[in-house]
N, CA, C and O atoms as a GROMACS GRO file, in nm:
protein
  628
    1MET      N    1  -2.718   0.942  -1.779
    1MET     CA    2  -2.661   0.869  -1.891
    1MET      C    3  -2.515   0.834  -1.860
    1MET      O    4  -2.432   0.923  -1.844
    2GLU      N    5  -2.487   0.709  -1.851
    2GLU     CA    6  -2.352   0.667  -1.815
    2GLU      C    7  -2.266   0.650  -1.940
    2GLU      O    8  -2.309   0.590  -2.038
    3ASN      N    9  -2.146   0.704  -1.934
    3ASN     CA   10  -2.053   0.694  -2.046
    3ASN      C   11  -1.961   0.576  -2.022
    3ASN      O   12  -1.869   0.584  -1.940
    4THR      N   13  -1.984   0.466  -2.092
    4THR     CA   14  -1.906   0.344  -2.067
    4THR      C   15  -1.766   0.351  -2.127
    4THR      O   16  -1.680   0.269  -2.093
    5ASN      N   17  -1.741   0.448  -2.217
    5ASN     CA   18  -1.609   0.463  -2.277
    5ASN      C   19  -1.519   0.555  -2.195
    5ASN      O   20  -1.407   0.587  -2.235
    6SER      N   21  -1.567   0.597  -2.083
    6SER     CA   22  -1.494   0.694  -2.002
    6SER      C   23  -1.358   0.642  -1.959
    6SER      O   24  -1.342   0.527  -1.921
    7LYS      N   25  -1.260   0.731  -1.967
    7LYS     CA   26  -1.128   0.700  -1.915
    7LYS      C   27  -1.127   0.713  -1.763
    7LYS      O   28  -1.042   0.655  -1.695
    8PHE      N   29  -1.220   0.790  -1.711
    8PHE     CA   30  -1.219   0.820  -1.568
    8PHE      C   31  -1.323   0.738  -1.494
    8PHE      O   32  -1.435   0.782  -1.470
    9LYS      N   33  -1.284   0.615  -1.457
    9LYS     CA   34  -1.373   0.526  -1.384
    9LYS      C   35  -1.344   0.530  -1.234
    9LYS      O   36  -1.430   0.499  -1.152
   10ARG      N   37  -1.220   0.570  -1.200
   10ARG     CA   38  -1.177   0.569  -1.060
   10ARG      C   39  -1.111   0.703  -1.029
   10ARG      O   40  -0.996   0.728  -1.066
   11ILE      N   41  -1.186   0.788  -0.960
   11ILE     CA   42  -1.138   0.924  -0.931
   11ILE      C   43  -1.100   0.935  -0.784
   11ILE      O   44  -1.182   0.914  -0.695
   12LEU      N   45  -0.973   0.967  -0.762
   12LEU     CA   46  -0.923   0.984  -0.625
   12LEU      C   47  -0.927   1.133  -0.591
   12LEU      O   48  -0.876   1.216  -0.666
   13VAL      N   49  -0.988   1.168  -0.478
   13VAL     CA   50  -1.000   1.308  -0.438
   13VAL      C   51  -0.925   1.328  -0.307
   13VAL      O   52  -0.959   1.268  -0.205
   14ALA      N   53  -0.823   1.414  -0.310
   14ALA     CA   54  -0.748   1.446  -0.189
   14ALA      C   55  -0.822   1.558  -0.116
   14ALA      O   56  -0.841   1.666  -0.171
   15VAL      N   57  -0.862   1.531   0.008
   15VAL     CA   58  -0.941   1.630   0.083
   15VAL      C   59  -0.882   1.653   0.221
   15VAL      O   60  -0.815   1.567   0.278
   16ASP      N   61  -0.910   1.772   0.273
   16ASP     CA   62  -0.891   1.795   0.417
   16ASP      C   63  -1.008   1.881   0.460
   16ASP      O   64  -1.088   1.923   0.377
   17ASP      N   65  -1.021   1.907   0.589
   17ASP     CA   66  -1.141   1.979   0.632
   17ASP      C   67  -1.124   2.130   0.624
   17ASP      O   68  -1.187   2.204   0.700
   18GLU      N   69  -1.039   2.176   0.533
   18GLU     CA   70  -1.025   2.319   0.508
   18GLU      C   71  -1.126   2.360   0.401
   18GLU      O   72  -1.163   2.279   0.316
   19PRO      N   73  -1.170   2.486   0.405
   19PRO     CA   74  -1.263   2.533   0.300
   19PRO      C   75  -1.203   2.516   0.160
   19PRO      O   76  -1.277   2.508   0.061
   20CYS      N   77  -1.070   2.512   0.151
   20CYS     CA   78  -1.003   2.498   0.020
   20CYS      C   79  -1.042   2.370  -0.051
   20CYS      O   80  -1.039   2.364  -0.174
   21SER      N   81  -1.078   2.267   0.024
   21SER     CA   82  -1.114   2.139  -0.036
   21SER      C   83  -1.250   2.144  -0.105
   21SER      O   84  -1.279   2.063  -0.192
   22GLU      N   85  -1.334   2.240  -0.064
   22GLU     CA   86  -1.473   2.238  -0.109
   22GLU      C   87  -1.488   2.245  -0.260
   22GLU      O   88  -1.570   2.174  -0.318
   23LYS      N   89  -1.407   2.331  -0.325
   23LYS     CA   90  -1.416   2.343  -0.471
   23LYS      C   91  -1.376   2.213  -0.540
   23LYS      O   92  -1.440   2.171  -0.637
   24ALA      N   93  -1.271   2.150  -0.490
   24ALA     CA   94  -1.225   2.023  -0.548
   24ALA      C   95  -1.335   1.918  -0.533
   24ALA      O   96  -1.357   1.838  -0.624
   25ILE      N   97  -1.404   1.918  -0.419
   25ILE     CA   98  -1.511   1.823  -0.393
   25ILE      C   99  -1.627   1.845  -0.491
   25ILE      O  100  -1.687   1.749  -0.540
   26LEU      N  101  -1.660   1.972  -0.518
   26LEU     CA  102  -1.768   2.002  -0.613
   26LEU      C  103  -1.734   1.948  -0.753
   26LEU      O  104  -1.819   1.888  -0.818
   27TYR      N  105  -1.610   1.969  -0.798
   27TYR     CA  106  -1.566   1.915  -0.927
   27TYR      C  107  -1.577   1.763  -0.928
   27TYR      O  108  -1.626   1.704  -1.024
   28ALA      N  109  -1.532   1.701  -0.820
   28ALA     CA  110  -1.533   1.555  -0.812
   28ALA      C  111  -1.676   1.500  -0.818
   28ALA      O  112  -1.701   1.400  -0.886
   29LYS      N  113  -1.769   1.566  -0.748
   29LYS     CA  114  -1.909   1.520  -0.751
   29LYS      C  115  -1.964   1.524  -0.892
   29LYS      O  116  -2.029   1.430  -0.938
   30GLU      N  117  -1.937   1.636  -0.960
   30GLU     CA  118  -1.987   1.652  -1.096
   30GLU      C  119  -1.927   1.547  -1.189
   30GLU      O  120  -1.999   1.486  -1.268
   31MET      N  121  -1.796   1.527  -1.179
   31MET     CA  122  -1.730   1.430  -1.268
   31MET      C  123  -1.773   1.287  -1.236
   31MET      O  124  -1.786   1.204  -1.327
   32ALA      N  125  -1.797   1.257  -1.110
   32ALA     CA  126  -1.843   1.123  -1.072
   32ALA      C  127  -1.979   1.096  -1.137
   32ALA      O  128  -2.004   0.987  -1.188
   33ALA      N  129  -2.065   1.198  -1.135
   33ALA     CA  130  -2.198   1.182  -1.193
   33ALA      C  131  -2.189   1.168  -1.345
   33ALA      O  132  -2.255   1.082  -1.403
   34VAL      N  133  -2.110   1.252  -1.410
   34VAL     CA  134  -2.098   1.250  -1.556
   34VAL      C  135  -2.037   1.119  -1.605
   34VAL      O  136  -2.086   1.060  -1.701
   35PHE      N  137  -1.931   1.073  -1.538
   35PHE     CA  138  -1.858   0.954  -1.585
   35PHE      C  139  -1.906   0.825  -1.520
   35PHE      O  140  -1.859   0.716  -1.554
   36GLY      N  141  -2.000   0.835  -1.425
   36GLY     CA  142  -2.044   0.716  -1.353
   36GLY      C  143  -1.926   0.650  -1.281
   36GLY      O  144  -1.916   0.528  -1.276
   37ALA      N  145  -1.838   0.733  -1.227
   37ALA     CA  146  -1.712   0.683  -1.170
   37ALA      C  147  -1.726   0.645  -1.023
   37ALA      O  148  -1.817   0.690  -0.954
   38SER      N  149  -1.635   0.561  -0.979
   38SER     CA  150  -1.619   0.536  -0.835
   38SER      C  151  -1.525   0.644  -0.782
   38SER      O  152  -1.441   0.698  -0.855
   39ILE      N  153  -1.541   0.674  -0.655
   39ILE     CA  154  -1.464   0.781  -0.591
   39ILE      C  155  -1.385   0.722  -0.474
   39ILE      O  156  -1.434   0.638  -0.400
   40ALA      N  157  -1.262   0.769  -0.460
   40ALA     CA  158  -1.186   0.741  -0.338
   40ALA      C  159  -1.153   0.874  -0.275
   40ALA      O  160  -1.094   0.961  -0.340
   41LEU      N  161  -1.189   0.891  -0.150
   41LEU     CA  162  -1.153   1.013  -0.077
   41LEU      C  163  -1.032   0.980   0.008
   41LEU      O  164  -1.033   0.883   0.084
   42VAL      N  165  -0.927   1.060  -0.004
   42VAL     CA  166  -0.807   1.037   0.077
   42VAL      C  167  -0.777   1.162   0.159
   42VAL      O  168  -0.778   1.273   0.107
   43THR      N  169  -0.751   1.142   0.286
   43THR     CA  170  -0.706   1.251   0.371
   43THR      C  171  -0.584   1.202   0.446
   43THR      O  172  -0.574   1.084   0.480
   44VAL      N  173  -0.492   1.293   0.472
   44VAL     CA  174  -0.365   1.255   0.535
   44VAL      C  175  -0.342   1.339   0.659
   44VAL      O  176  -0.344   1.462   0.654
   45VAL      N  177  -0.320   1.271   0.770
   45VAL     CA  178  -0.286   1.338   0.896
   45VAL      C  179  -0.134   1.333   0.910
   45VAL      O  180  -0.076   1.224   0.919
   46PRO      N  181  -0.068   1.450   0.913
   46PRO     CA  182   0.078   1.446   0.932
   46PRO      C  183   0.110   1.386   1.068
   46PRO      O  184   0.037   1.409   1.164
   47PRO      N  185   0.219   1.309   1.079
   47PRO     CA  186   0.250   1.246   1.208
   47PRO      C  187   0.280   1.351   1.315
   47PRO      O  188   0.334   1.457   1.286
   48THR      N  189   0.242   1.318   1.438
   48THR     CA  190   0.267   1.408   1.550
   48THR      C  191   0.418   1.416   1.572
   48THR      O  192   0.487   1.314   1.571
   49SER      N  193   0.467   1.535   1.593
   49SER     CA  194   0.610   1.550   1.617
   49SER      C  195   0.641   1.522   1.763
   49SER      O  196   0.589   1.592   1.851
   50PRO      N  197   0.723   1.423   1.791
   50PRO     CA  198   0.754   1.391   1.930
   50PRO      C  199   0.840   1.497   1.998
   50PRO      O  200   0.844   1.504   2.121
   51ALA      N  201   0.908   1.580   1.920
   51ALA     CA  202   1.002   1.676   1.977
   51ALA      C  203   0.933   1.784   2.061
   51ALA      O  204   0.996   1.845   2.148
   52SER      N  205   0.804   1.807   2.035
   52SER     CA  206   0.740   1.920   2.102
   52SER      C  207   0.684   1.885   2.240
   52SER      O  208   0.612   1.965   2.299
   53PHE      N  209   0.717   1.767   2.293
   53PHE     CA  210   0.658   1.728   2.421
   53PHE      C  211   0.758   1.727   2.536
   53PHE      O  212   0.782   1.623   2.598
   54GLY      N  213   0.816   1.844   2.563
   54GLY     CA  214   0.893   1.870   2.683
   54GLY      C  215   1.008   1.777   2.716
   54GLY      O  216   1.018   1.731   2.830
   55ALA      N  217   1.094   1.748   2.622
   55ALA     CA  218   1.214   1.671   2.655
   55ALA      C  219   1.331   1.767   2.659
   55ALA      O  220   1.338   1.862   2.581
   56ASP      N  221   1.423   1.744   2.749
   56ASP     CA  222   1.543   1.826   2.754
   56ASP      C  223   1.662   1.739   2.717
   56ASP      O  224   1.711   1.662   2.799
   57PRO      N  225   1.709   1.751   2.590
   57PRO     CA  226   1.818   1.665   2.548
   57PRO      C  227   1.946   1.686   2.629
   57PRO      O  228   2.030   1.596   2.639
   58LEU      N  229   1.962   1.805   2.687
   58LEU     CA  230   2.082   1.833   2.767
   58LEU      C  231   2.083   1.750   2.896
   58LEU      O  232   2.189   1.718   2.949
   59LEU      N  233   1.964   1.718   2.944
   59LEU     CA  234   1.954   1.637   3.066
   59LEU      C  235   1.942   1.489   3.030
   59LEU      O  236   1.923   1.404   3.117
   60GLY      N  237   1.953   1.458   2.900
   60GLY     CA  238   1.944   1.319   2.855
   60GLY      C  239   1.802   1.264   2.861
   60GLY      O  240   1.782   1.143   2.865
   61GLN      N  241   1.702   1.354   2.861
   61GLN     CA  242   1.563   1.307   2.866
   61GLN      C  243   1.515   1.270   2.727
   61GLN      O  244   1.547   1.338   2.629
   62GLN      N  245   1.440   1.162   2.719
   62GLN     CA  246   1.383   1.120   2.592
   62GLN      C  247   1.253   1.197   2.567
   62GLN      O  248   1.178   1.222   2.661
   63PRO      N  249   1.226   1.234   2.442
   63PRO     CA  250   1.097   1.298   2.415
   63PRO      C  251   0.982   1.201   2.443
   63PRO      O  252   0.994   1.081   2.419
   64ILE      N  253   0.874   1.255   2.493
   64ILE     CA  254   0.756   1.172   2.520
   64ILE      C  255   0.665   1.182   2.399
   64ILE      O  256   0.624   1.291   2.359
   65ILE      N  257   0.634   1.068   2.342
   65ILE     CA  258   0.546   1.066   2.225
   65ILE      C  259   0.403   1.048   2.276
   65ILE      O  260   0.374   0.954   2.350
   66VAL      N  261   0.315   1.138   2.236
   66VAL     CA  262   0.177   1.130   2.282
   66VAL      C  263   0.089   1.086   2.164
   66VAL      O  264   0.043   1.169   2.086
   67PRO      N  265   0.066   0.955   2.152
   67PRO     CA  266  -0.008   0.906   2.036
   67PRO      C  267  -0.155   0.949   2.035
   67PRO      O  268  -0.217   0.949   1.929
   68GLU      N  269  -0.211   0.986   2.150
   68GLU     CA  270  -0.352   1.026   2.153
   68GLU      C  271  -0.379   1.144   2.060
   68GLU      O  272  -0.487   1.154   2.000
   69VAL      N  273  -0.281   1.231   2.047
   69VAL     CA  274  -0.301   1.348   1.963
   69VAL      C  275  -0.330   1.305   1.820
   69VAL      O  276  -0.429   1.349   1.760
   70SER      N  277  -0.245   1.219   1.764
   70SER     CA  278  -0.269   1.180   1.625
   70SER      C  279  -0.387   1.083   1.615
   70SER      O  280  -0.453   1.077   1.512
   71GLU      N  281  -0.414   1.008   1.722
   71GLU     CA  282  -0.532   0.920   1.721
   71GLU      C  283  -0.659   1.003   1.713
   71GLU      O  284  -0.752   0.971   1.638
   72MET      N  285  -0.662   1.111   1.792
   72MET     CA  286  -0.777   1.200   1.792
   72MET      C  287  -0.791   1.265   1.653
   72MET      O  288  -0.901   1.274   1.598
   73GLU      N  289  -0.677   1.309   1.598
   73GLU     CA  290  -0.680   1.369   1.464
   73GLU      C  291  -0.728   1.267   1.362
   73GLU      O  292  -0.803   1.301   1.270
   74GLN      N  293  -0.685   1.143   1.378
   74GLN     CA  294  -0.726   1.041   1.282
   74GLN      C  295  -0.874   1.009   1.294
   74GLN      O  296  -0.941   0.985   1.194
   75ASP      N  297  -0.926   1.007   1.416
   75ASP     CA  298  -1.070   0.987   1.436
   75ASP      C  299  -1.149   1.100   1.371
   75ASP      O  300  -1.249   1.076   1.303
   76ASN      N  301  -1.102   1.224   1.392
   76ASN     CA  302  -1.169   1.339   1.330
   76ASN      C  303  -1.164   1.329   1.178
   76ASN      O  304  -1.262   1.358   1.109
   77ALA      N  305  -1.048   1.287   1.126
   77ALA     CA  306  -1.032   1.273   0.981
   77ALA      C  307  -1.129   1.167   0.928
   77ALA      O  308  -1.188   1.184   0.822
   78GLN      N  309  -1.145   1.056   1.004
   78GLN     CA  310  -1.235   0.949   0.963
   78GLN      C  311  -1.380   0.999   0.960
   78GLN      O  312  -1.454   0.970   0.865
   79LYS      N  313  -1.420   1.074   1.063
   79LYS     CA  314  -1.557   1.129   1.067
   79LYS      C  315  -1.580   1.223   0.950
   79LYS      O  316  -1.686   1.222   0.888
   80TYR      N  317  -1.477   1.304   0.920
   80TYR     CA  318  -1.487   1.397   0.807
   80TYR      C  319  -1.502   1.320   0.676
   80TYR      O  320  -1.587   1.355   0.594
   81LEU      N  321  -1.422   1.215   0.656
   81LEU     CA  322  -1.430   1.134   0.534
   81LEU      C  323  -1.569   1.072   0.519
   81LEU      O  324  -1.627   1.072   0.411
   82GLU      N  325  -1.621   1.019   0.631
   82GLU     CA  326  -1.752   0.954   0.626
   82GLU      C  327  -1.861   1.055   0.592
   82GLU      O  328  -1.953   1.026   0.515
   83LYS      N  329  -1.850   1.176   0.650
   83LYS     CA  330  -1.946   1.282   0.621
   83LYS      C  331  -1.939   1.318   0.472
   83LYS      O  332  -2.042   1.329   0.406
   84MET      N  333  -1.818   1.337   0.419
   84MET     CA  334  -1.800   1.372   0.277
   84MET      C  335  -1.852   1.261   0.186
   84MET      O  336  -1.914   1.289   0.083
   85SER      N  337  -1.827   1.136   0.224
   85SER     CA  338  -1.866   1.023   0.137
   85SER      C  339  -2.017   1.021   0.114
   85SER      O  340  -2.064   0.979   0.008
   86ARG      N  341  -2.093   1.065   0.214
   86ARG     CA  342  -2.240   1.065   0.200
   86ARG      C  343  -2.287   1.168   0.098
   86ARG      O  344  -2.400   1.160   0.050
   87GLU      N  345  -2.201   1.265   0.064
   87GLU     CA  346  -2.239   1.367  -0.035
   87GLU      C  347  -2.224   1.317  -0.178
   87GLU      O  348  -2.277   1.379  -0.271
   88PHE      N  349  -2.152   1.205  -0.198
   88PHE     CA  350  -2.129   1.155  -0.333
   88PHE      C  351  -2.238   1.059  -0.374
   88PHE      O  352  -2.214   0.940  -0.392
   89THR      N  353  -2.360   1.113  -0.390
   89THR     CA  354  -2.474   1.028  -0.422
   89THR      C  355  -2.469   0.980  -0.567
   89THR      O  356  -2.523   0.874  -0.599
   90GLY      N  357  -2.403   1.057  -0.655
   90GLY     CA  358  -2.397   1.019  -0.796
   90GLY      C  359  -2.285   0.922  -0.830
   90GLY      O  360  -2.274   0.878  -0.945
   91ALA      N  361  -2.202   0.888  -0.732
   91ALA     CA  362  -2.085   0.804  -0.761
   91ALA      C  363  -2.122   0.656  -0.759
   91ALA      O  364  -2.220   0.615  -0.697
   92GLY      N  365  -2.039   0.575  -0.828
   92GLY     CA  366  -2.056   0.429  -0.824
   92GLY      C  367  -2.036   0.382  -0.681
   92GLY      O  368  -2.133   0.359  -0.609
   93GLU      N  369  -1.912   0.367  -0.641
   93GLU     CA  370  -1.881   0.331  -0.503
   93GLU      C  371  -1.792   0.440  -0.446
   93GLU      O  372  -1.727   0.514  -0.521
   94VAL      N  373  -1.789   0.450  -0.313
   94VAL     CA  374  -1.702   0.548  -0.249
   94VAL      C  375  -1.609   0.476  -0.152
   94VAL      O  376  -1.654   0.406  -0.062
   95TYR      N  377  -1.479   0.493  -0.173
   95TYR     CA  378  -1.378   0.432  -0.088
   95TYR      C  379  -1.313   0.540  -0.004
   95TYR      O  380  -1.304   0.655  -0.047
   96LEU      N  381  -1.270   0.504   0.116
   96LEU     CA  382  -1.208   0.602   0.206
   96LEU      C  383  -1.065   0.560   0.241
   96LEU      O  384  -1.041   0.445   0.278
   97PHE      N  385  -0.972   0.652   0.228
   97PHE     CA  386  -0.833   0.629   0.270
   97PHE      C  387  -0.799   0.733   0.376
   97PHE      O  388  -0.793   0.852   0.348
   98ASN      N  389  -0.776   0.686   0.498
   98ASN     CA  390  -0.739   0.774   0.609
   98ASN      C  391  -0.596   0.739   0.644
   98ASN      O  392  -0.571   0.636   0.706
   99ARG      N  393  -0.500   0.824   0.605
   99ARG     CA  394  -0.359   0.791   0.617
   99ARG      C  395  -0.286   0.882   0.715
   99ARG      O  396  -0.329   0.993   0.744
  100ILE      N  397  -0.175   0.831   0.766
  100ILE     CA  398  -0.084   0.913   0.846
  100ILE      C  399   0.049   0.915   0.774
  100ILE      O  400   0.100   0.810   0.734
  101GLY      N  401   0.107   1.033   0.756
  101GLY     CA  402   0.238   1.039   0.692
  101GLY      C  403   0.255   1.166   0.612
  101GLY      O  404   0.192   1.268   0.638
  102SER      N  405   0.344   1.158   0.513
  102SER     CA  406   0.371   1.272   0.425
  102SER      C  407   0.254   1.285   0.328
  102SER      O  408   0.214   1.188   0.264
  103ILE      N  409   0.198   1.405   0.320
  103ILE     CA  410   0.076   1.426   0.240
  103ILE      C  411   0.096   1.381   0.095
  103ILE      O  412   0.016   1.303   0.043
  104LYS      N  413   0.203   1.430   0.030
  104LYS     CA  414   0.220   1.395  -0.112
  104LYS      C  415   0.247   1.246  -0.131
  104LYS      O  416   0.195   1.184  -0.224
  105GLU      N  417   0.329   1.187  -0.041
  105GLU     CA  418   0.360   1.043  -0.055
  105GLU      C  419   0.235   0.959  -0.038
  105GLU      O  420   0.214   0.863  -0.113
  106GLU      N  421   0.151   0.994   0.059
  106GLU     CA  422   0.030   0.913   0.086
  106GLU      C  423  -0.075   0.928  -0.023
  106GLU      O  424  -0.145   0.832  -0.056
  107ILE      N  425  -0.086   1.048  -0.081
  107ILE     CA  426  -0.179   1.068  -0.193
  107ILE      C  427  -0.134   0.980  -0.310
  107ILE      O  428  -0.216   0.910  -0.371
  108LEU      N  429  -0.005   0.984  -0.341
  108LEU     CA  430   0.048   0.904  -0.452
  108LEU      C  431   0.034   0.754  -0.424
  108LEU      O  432  -0.001   0.677  -0.513
  109ALA      N  433   0.061   0.714  -0.300
  109ALA     CA  434   0.050   0.572  -0.264
  109ALA      C  435  -0.094   0.524  -0.279
  109ALA      O  436  -0.119   0.417  -0.335
  110ALA      N  437  -0.190   0.602  -0.228
  110ALA     CA  438  -0.332   0.564  -0.236
  110ALA      C  439  -0.375   0.557  -0.383
  110ALA      O  440  -0.448   0.466  -0.421
  111SER      N  441  -0.330   0.652  -0.464
  111SER     CA  442  -0.369   0.653  -0.605
  111SER      C  443  -0.314   0.530  -0.677
  111SER      O  444  -0.379   0.474  -0.765
  112HIS      N  445  -0.194   0.489  -0.639
  112HIS     CA  446  -0.130   0.372  -0.700
  112HIS      C  447  -0.201   0.243  -0.654
  112HIS      O  448  -0.234   0.157  -0.736
  113GLU      N  449  -0.222   0.231  -0.522
  113GLU     CA  450  -0.288   0.110  -0.468
  113GLU      C  451  -0.428   0.092  -0.524
  113GLU      O  452  -0.471  -0.021  -0.550
  114TRP      N  453  -0.499   0.202  -0.541
  114TRP     CA  454  -0.639   0.196  -0.583
  114TRP      C  455  -0.652   0.200  -0.735
  114TRP      O  456  -0.762   0.189  -0.789
  115SER      N  457  -0.539   0.216  -0.805
  115SER     CA  458  -0.538   0.228  -0.952
  115SER      C  459  -0.626   0.342  -1.002
  115SER      O  460  -0.711   0.322  -1.090
  116ALA      N  461  -0.606   0.459  -0.946
  116ALA     CA  462  -0.686   0.576  -0.985
  116ALA      C  463  -0.660   0.614  -1.131
  116ALA      O  464  -0.548   0.601  -1.180
  117ASP      N  465  -0.766   0.661  -1.199
  117ASP     CA  466  -0.754   0.711  -1.336
  117ASP      C  467  -0.734   0.862  -1.336
  117ASP      O  468  -0.688   0.919  -1.435
  118LEU      N  469  -0.768   0.926  -1.225
  118LEU     CA  470  -0.761   1.072  -1.215
  118LEU      C  471  -0.748   1.108  -1.067
  118LEU      O  472  -0.812   1.048  -0.981
  119ILE      N  473  -0.664   1.208  -1.039
  119ILE     CA  474  -0.654   1.262  -0.903
  119ILE      C  475  -0.708   1.405  -0.907
  119ILE      O  476  -0.669   1.484  -0.992
  120ILE      N  477  -0.797   1.436  -0.815
  120ILE     CA  478  -0.846   1.574  -0.804
  120ILE      C  479  -0.801   1.627  -0.668
  120ILE      O  480  -0.824   1.564  -0.565
  121MET      N  481  -0.738   1.745  -0.670
  121MET     CA  482  -0.698   1.806  -0.544
  121MET      C  483  -0.710   1.957  -0.553
  121MET      O  484  -0.705   2.013  -0.662
  122GLY      N  485  -0.726   2.023  -0.438
  122GLY     CA  486  -0.735   2.168  -0.437
  122GLY      C  487  -0.600   2.228  -0.404
  122GLY      O  488  -0.512   2.161  -0.349
  123THR      N  489  -0.585   2.355  -0.439
  123THR     CA  490  -0.471   2.430  -0.386
  123THR      C  491  -0.536   2.538  -0.302
  123THR      O  492  -0.654   2.566  -0.318
  124ASN      N  493  -0.461   2.598  -0.214
  124ASN     CA  494  -0.528   2.697  -0.132
  124ASN      C  495  -0.490   2.840  -0.164
  124ASN      O  496  -0.503   2.928  -0.080
  125GLY      N  497  -0.444   2.862  -0.287
  125GLY     CA  498  -0.425   2.998  -0.336
  125GLY      C  499  -0.342   3.088  -0.246
  125GLY      O  500  -0.358   3.210  -0.249
  126ARG      N  501  -0.254   3.029  -0.167
  126ARG     CA  502  -0.171   3.112  -0.080
  126ARG      C  503  -0.052   3.164  -0.158
  126ARG      O  504  -0.020   3.116  -0.266
  127THR      N  505   0.013   3.265  -0.100
  127THR     CA  506   0.134   3.316  -0.164
  127THR      C  507   0.249   3.307  -0.066
  127THR      O  508   0.230   3.274   0.051
  128GLY      N  509   0.366   3.337  -0.114
  128GLY     CA  510   0.481   3.344  -0.024
  128GLY      C  511   0.519   3.210   0.035
  128GLY      O  512   0.510   3.108  -0.032
  129PHE      N  513   0.560   3.211   0.162
  129PHE     CA  514   0.613   3.092   0.226
  129PHE      C  515   0.507   2.982   0.237
  129PHE      O  516   0.537   2.864   0.215
  130ASP      N  517   0.382   3.021   0.270
  130ASP     CA  518   0.274   2.923   0.278
  130ASP      C  519   0.257   2.850   0.145
  130ASP      O  520   0.236   2.729   0.141
  131HIS      N  521   0.267   2.927   0.036
  131HIS     CA  522   0.254   2.865  -0.096
  131HIS      C  523   0.370   2.767  -0.119
  131HIS      O  524   0.352   2.659  -0.175
  132PHE      N  525   0.487   2.807  -0.075
  132PHE     CA  526   0.604   2.723  -0.093
  132PHE      C  527   0.580   2.585  -0.032
  132PHE      O  528   0.618   2.483  -0.090
  133ILE      N  529   0.515   2.582   0.085
  133ILE     CA  530   0.487   2.455   0.151
  133ILE      C  531   0.370   2.384   0.083
  133ILE      O  532   0.384   2.269   0.040
  134SER      N  533   0.255   2.451   0.074
  134SER     CA  534   0.135   2.382   0.024
  134SER      C  535   0.140   2.364  -0.126
  134SER      O  536   0.094   2.262  -0.178
  135GLY      N  537   0.196   2.462  -0.197
  135GLY     CA  538   0.206   2.450  -0.342
  135GLY      C  539   0.294   2.334  -0.382
  135GLY      O  540   0.273   2.271  -0.485
  136SER      N  541   0.393   2.306  -0.299
  136SER     CA  542   0.484   2.197  -0.334
  136SER      C  543   0.415   2.061  -0.328
  136SER      O  544   0.459   1.967  -0.394
  137VAL      N  545   0.308   2.050  -0.251
  137VAL     CA  546   0.235   1.922  -0.244
  137VAL      C  547   0.172   1.891  -0.379
  137VAL      O  548   0.195   1.784  -0.435
  138SER      N  549   0.092   1.984  -0.432
  138SER     CA  550   0.027   1.956  -0.561
  138SER      C  551   0.131   1.945  -0.672
  138SER      O  552   0.116   1.863  -0.763
  139GLU      N  553   0.237   2.027  -0.665
  139GLU     CA  554   0.340   2.019  -0.769
  139GLU      C  555   0.409   1.882  -0.770
  139GLU      O  556   0.431   1.825  -0.876
  140SER      N  557   0.442   1.830  -0.652
  140SER     CA  558   0.511   1.701  -0.652
  140SER      C  559   0.416   1.586  -0.685
  140SER      O  560   0.459   1.485  -0.741
  141VAL      N  561   0.287   1.600  -0.652
  141VAL     CA  562   0.191   1.497  -0.693
  141VAL      C  563   0.181   1.496  -0.846
  141VAL      O  564   0.181   1.390  -0.908
  142ILE      N  565   0.173   1.616  -0.906
  142ILE     CA  566   0.166   1.625  -1.052
  142ILE      C  567   0.290   1.560  -1.114
  142ILE      O  568   0.279   1.482  -1.209
  143ARG      N  569   0.408   1.592  -1.059
  143ARG     CA  570   0.532   1.542  -1.117
  143ARG      C  571   0.543   1.391  -1.109
  143ARG      O  572   0.595   1.327  -1.201
  144LYS      N  573   0.495   1.331  -0.998
  144LYS     CA  574   0.519   1.188  -0.976
  144LYS      C  575   0.400   1.097  -1.007
  144LYS      O  576   0.412   0.975  -1.005
  145SER      N  577   0.285   1.158  -1.036
  145SER     CA  578   0.166   1.077  -1.060
  145SER      C  579   0.175   1.004  -1.194
  145SER      O  580   0.234   1.054  -1.290
  146THR      N  581   0.114   0.884  -1.198
  146THR     CA  582   0.111   0.809  -1.325
  146THR      C  583  -0.022   0.831  -1.397
  146THR      O  584  -0.043   0.779  -1.506
  147CYS      N  585  -0.113   0.909  -1.336
  147CYS     CA  586  -0.240   0.940  -1.402
  147CYS      C  587  -0.258   1.092  -1.404
  147CYS      O  588  -0.185   1.163  -1.335
  148PRO      N  589  -0.356   1.143  -1.481
  148PRO     CA  590  -0.378   1.288  -1.484
  148PRO      C  591  -0.416   1.342  -1.345
  148PRO      O  592  -0.477   1.272  -1.264
  149VAL      N  593  -0.378   1.468  -1.321
  149VAL     CA  594  -0.409   1.533  -1.194
  149VAL      C  595  -0.484   1.662  -1.225
  149VAL      O  596  -0.435   1.746  -1.300
  150LEU      N  597  -0.601   1.678  -1.167
  150LEU     CA  598  -0.678   1.801  -1.182
  150LEU      C  599  -0.660   1.881  -1.054
  150LEU      O  600  -0.704   1.840  -0.946
  151VAL      N  601  -0.594   1.996  -1.067
  151VAL     CA  602  -0.572   2.082  -0.951
  151VAL      C  603  -0.671   2.197  -0.959
  151VAL      O  604  -0.671   2.275  -1.055
  152VAL      N  605  -0.756   2.208  -0.858
  152VAL     CA  606  -0.861   2.308  -0.857
  152VAL      C  607  -0.816   2.426  -0.771
  152VAL      O  608  -0.804   2.413  -0.649
  153PRO      N  609  -0.790   2.543  -0.836
  153PRO     CA  610  -0.745   2.657  -0.757
  153PRO      C  611  -0.859   2.710  -0.670
  153PRO      O  612  -0.976   2.709  -0.710
  154SER      N  613  -0.822   2.754  -0.552
  154SER     CA  614  -0.924   2.802  -0.460
  154SER      C  615  -0.864   2.910  -0.373
  154SER      O  616  -0.766   2.886  -0.303
  155LYS      N  617  -0.924   3.028  -0.377
  155LYS     CA  618  -0.882   3.133  -0.285
  155LYS      C  619  -0.941   3.097  -0.150
  155LYS      O  620  -1.060   3.066  -0.139
  156CYS      N  621  -0.860   3.101  -0.050
  156CYS     CA  622  -0.903   3.047   0.077
  156CYS      C  623  -0.830   3.118   0.189
  156CYS      O  624  -0.707   3.116   0.192
  157ASP      N  625  -0.902   3.180   0.281
  157ASP     CA  626  -0.829   3.247   0.391
  157ASP      C  627  -0.829   3.160   0.515
  157ASP      O  628  -0.773   3.198   0.618
   0.00000   0.00000   0.00000
């Protein structure tokens, strides 16, 4: 039974291939089916750091940027997105966003470009310094998003 009055017609789901994403994906599947919504899956590959490839600034050597690393990561991310998209059988349409950059900025950009009505993302239930890094992603998405954000807590080792 499709709810045509639904506010949630376009649900953006931020995913990565960590087990932490699985709970968020389950929520998204259920909501897509209930609301008859279209789904956009977004994953973000952080850019490869050029500094880690053996340059000695004291000798005036330039860092060597190895784009294959992020290309390989992006290919893996694309395969993961395609695999996930096949699981959304109850959704209207499924769109894929495979981005490189800052995780929070790219999630917000994709949600804005696609006019999402809802963002669903997982947290990975970490504490301490790890939480400081990963927790800040969902917190800044919540703060800057123009649509509701559903954050699905997930204990994840």
